[in-house]
C-alpha positions in Angstrom: 0.6 -32.5 14.5 -1.6 -34.3 11.9 -0.7 -35.3 8.4 -0.6 -32.8 5.7 0.2 -29.7 8.2 3.4 -29.2 8.3 3.6 -26.0 10.0 0.3 -24.2 11.0 2.2 -20.7 10.8 2.6 -21.2 7.1 -1.1 -21.6 6.8 -2.0 -18.6 8.8 0.2 -16.3 7.0 -0.9 -17.7 3.4 -4.7 -16.8 4.8 -4.0 -13.4 6.1 -2.2 -12.7 2.7 -5.2 -13.7 0.7 -7.4 -11.9 2.6 -5.3 -8.8 3.0 -5.3 -8.6 -1.0 -9.0 -9.1 -1.2 -9.4 -6.3 1.2 -7.3 -4.1 -0.8 -9.1 -4.8 -4.2 -12.6 -4.4 -2.4 -11.1 -0.7 -0.9 -10.3 0.2 -4.7 -13.7 -0.7 -5.4 -15.7 0.5 -3.1 -13.7 4.0 -2.8 -16.0 6.2 -5.2 -18.9 5.1 -3.6 -18.0 5.3 0.1 -15.0 6.3 1.4 -15.4 5.4 4.9 -15.9 1.6 4.0 -12.8 1.8 2.0 -10.9 3.4 4.7 -12.0 0.4 7.3 -10.8 -2.2 4.6 -7.7 -1.0 4.5 -7.5 -0.7 8.7 -8.9 -4.6 8.8 -5.9 -5.5 5.7 -3.5 -3.6 7.7 -4.4 -5.4 10.8 -4.2 -8.7 9.1 -0.6 -7.9 7.9 0.3 -6.8 11.5 -0.9 -9.7 13.4 0.3 -12.2 10.6 3.8 -10.5 10.4 3.8 -10.4 6.8 4.7 -7.6 4.6 2.3 -5.5 2.3 2.8 -5.6 -1.4 4.6 -2.0 -2.3 1.9 -1.7 -4.8 -0.7 -1.8 -2.2 1.7 0.0 0.6 2.0 2.7 -1.8 -1.6 3.8 -1.6 -1.7 4.0 2.2 -1.1 7.4 3.8 1.5 7.2 6.3 0.4 9.8 8.3 -3.2 9.4 8.7 -3.3 5.3 7.4 -6.1 6.4 4.9 -6.7 5.1 1.4 -5.3 7.1 -1.4 -7.6 6.9 -4.5 -5.7 8.8 -7.8 -6.8 12.0 -8.7 -9.8 12.1 -5.5 -7.7 12.4 -2.2 -3.9 12.5 -3.2 -1.9 14.4 -6.1 1.0 13.0 -8.0 3.8 15.0 -9.5 6.7 13.7 -11.2 10.1 15.8 -10.4 13.3 15.7 -11.7 16.4 17.1 -11.0 20.0 16.7 -12.9 22.5 15.8 -10.2 20.3 14.6 -7.6 18.0 12.6 -9.3 14.3 12.1 -10.1 11.5 11.7 -7.6 7.7 11.4 -7.4 5.9 13.2 -4.9 2.2 11.9 -3.8 0.2 14.6 -1.6 -2.4 13.2 0.7 -5.8 16.4 1.1 -6.7 14.7 4.1 -3.7 15.4 6.1 -1.5 16.9 3.2 1.3 14.7 3.9 4.0 14.3 1.5 5.8 11.1 0.6 8.8 11.0 -2.2 9.6 7.9 -4.0 13.2 8.1 -5.1 13.8 6.9 -8.8 16.9 5.0 -9.2 18.7 6.0 -12.6 20.7 3.5 -14.5 23.9 4.1 -15.0 24.3 3.8 -19.2 28.1 2.9 -19.7 29.0 1.4 -23.3 
């Protein structure tokens, strides 16, 4: 190995992470104009994450439909609902308009003890 390169795998992961985040940002910008291009950007970003074995950040992961793998843009192709239940806790429901898949994100309640 040459000097300066401790582990080439770390360099690959770093570059893949930068490209993945860039593609997610571009997908968000382009979606109102061209939805197919936005979905293509998301597909490529997911491929970067899979090949480099890196995790997609939660803020972007929740913007991909779990069933049809399309980009979810708020107010245009998915619906957000908040549900609160006394004993069981609350959750947020995201419903994709493309495939009608409902994804729930549960909210952990902090017990306030004095």
